[in-house]
C-alpha positions in Angstrom: 0.0 0.0 0.0 1.3 3.4 -0.9 2.0 5.4 2.2 0.4 8.9 2.2 2.3 11.8 3.6 1.2 12.7 7.1 1.9 15.4 9.6 3.7 15.1 12.9 4.6 18.6 13.9 5.1 21.3 11.3 6.2 24.8 12.2 5.6 27.5 9.6 8.8 29.0 8.4 9.4 32.7 8.9 9.1 34.6 5.6 11.7 37.3 5.0 9.5 39.6 3.0 10.8 43.0 1.9 7.8 44.8 3.6 5.2 43.7 6.2 1.9 42.4 5.0 -0.6 45.2 4.9 2.0 48.0 4.7 1.8 50.2 1.6 4.8 51.5 -0.1 4.8 55.1 -1.5 2.5 55.3 -4.5 1.1 51.7 -4.0 -2.6 51.1 -3.9 -4.3 48.7 -1.5 -5.1 46.3 -4.4 -1.6 46.4 -5.6 -0.3 45.7 -2.1 -2.5 42.6 -1.8 -1.4 41.3 -5.1 2.3 42.0 -4.2 1.9 40.2 -0.8 0.2 37.2 -2.6 3.0 37.1 -5.2 5.7 37.1 -2.4 3.9 34.2 -0.7 4.3 32.1 -3.8 7.9 33.3 -4.5 6.9 35.4 -7.5 8.4 38.7 -6.4 11.1 40.5 -8.4 14.4 38.6 -8.4 13.0 35.7 -6.4 12.6 32.1 -7.5 9.8 30.2 -5.7 10.8 27.7 -3.1 9.6 24.1 -3.3 7.0 24.8 -0.7 5.8 28.0 -2.5 5.5 26.1 -5.7 3.1 23.6 -4.0 1.1 26.4 -2.4 0.6 28.1 -5.7 -0.4 24.8 -7.3 -2.9 24.1 -4.5 -4.3 27.6 -4.7 -5.0 27.2 -8.5 -7.1 24.1 -7.8 -9.3 25.5 -5.0 -9.7 22.1 -3.4 -12.2 21.8 -0.5 -10.2 18.9 1.0 -7.0 17.0 0.4 -7.8 13.3 0.2 -5.4 10.5 0.1 -5.8 10.3 -3.6 -5.1 14.0 -4.0 -2.1 13.7 -1.8 -0.8 11.1 -4.1 -1.3 13.5 -7.0 0.7 16.1 -5.2 3.5 13.6 -4.6 3.6 12.7 -8.3 3.5 16.4 -9.4 6.4 17.4 -7.1 8.7 14.3 -7.0 11.6 16.6 -6.1 9.9 17.7 -2.8 10.4 15.8 0.4 7.5 14.5 2.5 8.3 17.2 5.1 8.1 20.0 2.5 4.7 18.7 1.2 3.3 18.4 4.7 4.4 21.9 5.5 2.8 23.3 2.4 -0.4 21.3 3.0 -0.8 22.6 6.6 0.1 26.2 5.6 -2.5 26.1 2.8 -5.3 25.8 5.3 -7.1 23.2 3.2 -8.8 20.5 5.3 -6.8 17.3 5.3 -7.9 13.7 5.4 -6.8 12.0 8.7 -4.0 9.9 7.2 -2.7 13.0 5.5 -2.9 15.3 8.5 -1.4 12.6 10.8 -0.7 13.4 14.4 -0.6 17.1 15.3 1.1 17.9 18.6 1.0 21.6 18.9 -1.6 21.3 21.7 -3.3 18.6 23.7 -6.6 19.4 21.9 -5.1 18.8 18.5 -3.3 15.7 19.7 -6.6 14.3 21.0 -8.5 15.3 17.9 -6.0 13.9 15.3 -5.6 10.7 17.3 -9.3 10.4 17.4 -9.6 10.8 13.7 -6.9 8.2 13.1 -8.8 5.9 15.5 -12.0 6.1 13.4 -10.0 5.1 10.3 -8.2 2.3 12.3 -11.5 0.8 13.5 -13.0 1.0 10.0 -10.0 -0.8 8.6 -10.3 -3.5 11.3 -14.0 -3.9 10.6 -13.4 -4.3 6.9 -10.4 -6.7 7.5 -7.9 -4.3 5.8 -4.8 -5.3 7.7 -2.3 -3.3 5.6 -4.3 -0.1 6.2 -4.5 -0.8 9.9 -0.7 -1.3 10.0 -0.2 1.9 8.0 -2.2 3.9 10.6 -0.3 2.3 13.4 3.0 3.2 11.7 1.9 6.9 11.6 1.3 6.9 15.3 4.5 5.0 16.0 6.5 7.6 14.0 4.9 10.4 16.0 5.7 8.6 19.2 9.3 8.1 18.2 9.6 11.7 17.1 8.2 12.9 20.5 10.4 10.7 22.6 13.4 11.8 20.7 12.5 15.5 21.4 11.9 14.7 25.1 15.3 13.1 25.5 17.2 15.8 23.6 19.6 17.4 26.1 18.8 20.8 24.6 15.1 20.6 25.3 14.2 22.8 28.3 12.4 21.2 31.2 8.9 22.5 30.5 8.9 21.4 26.9 10.4 18.0 28.0 7.5 17.5 30.4 5.0 18.2 27.7 6.7 15.9 25.2 6.8 13.1 27.8 3.1 13.5 28.5 2.3 13.4 24.8 4.4 10.3 24.4 2.3 8.7 27.1 -0.9 9.5 25.0 0.7 8.0 21.9 1.8 4.9 23.7 -1.7 4.4 25.2 -3.2 4.7 21.7 -0.9 2.1 20.4 -1.4 -0.3 23.3 -5.2 -0.3 23.1 -6.7 2.0 20.5 -10.4 1.4 21.3 -10.1 2.6 24.9 -8.1 5.7 24.0 -11.1 8.2 23.9 -12.2 7.3 27.4 -8.6 7.3 28.7 -7.8 10.7 27.0 -10.9 12.3 28.6 -9.9 11.2 32.1 -6.3 12.1 31.5 -7.3 15.6 30.2 -9.3 16.2 33.4 -6.4 15.0 35.5 -4.0 17.4 33.8 -6.3 20.3 34.1 -6.9 19.6 37.8 -10.6 18.8 37.5 -11.9 16.3 40.1 -11.4 12.9 38.4 -9.4 9.8 39.2 -6.3 9.4 37.0 -6.9 6.8 34.3 -5.5 3.4 35.0 -3.1 1.8 32.6 -5.1 -0.8 30.7 -3.6 -3.9 29.1 -3.9 -4.7 25.5 -7.4 -6.0 24.7 -6.7 -6.9 21.1 -3.2 -8.5 20.8 -3.8 -8.9 17.0 -3.9 -5.2 16.6 -0.3 -4.8 17.7 1.0 -7.1 14.9 
């Protein structure tokens, strides 16, 4: 099965524009300023060649998609074979176009997004299990495993400050819990969220794997 690109954590790159968005230069109209800002976004300003990400953004803007499905993500990969998965993911997230769960992957910029994206992947996982699609189920697990490995690596980086390390370790726990027993994750996450926020609730107990076959 072809592996679609998926997001783990993508930070938007700072753009070094000649002037700030919304700031008019002498003799420039508001319409001309908007067109200039849009051109700079896609690397079309004077003396500038578009970056790989900007090329993808321009290509996406021309299609006006309402959603990037797995099929459409494959089309992007074929259209831009010189771009890495990370570059395509960064462009997709920056575009603001809604992404299918396996394309969006696991987003870890907040606990809310972590829970939402793991929940979306769980729905796909359970549907694959119901239909007997083992390769797709393994693909979804591999997305979560990659996110877990990425998070644990960041947590154990000596350069990571203590507060960020604590957050990464907590998120790694969420990812490991999903992997150990996907169906119970929503209930566990709700209890864990309350525990973190200080709401009156018992900390969720660690539950053993209920479906050993899922971990294959």
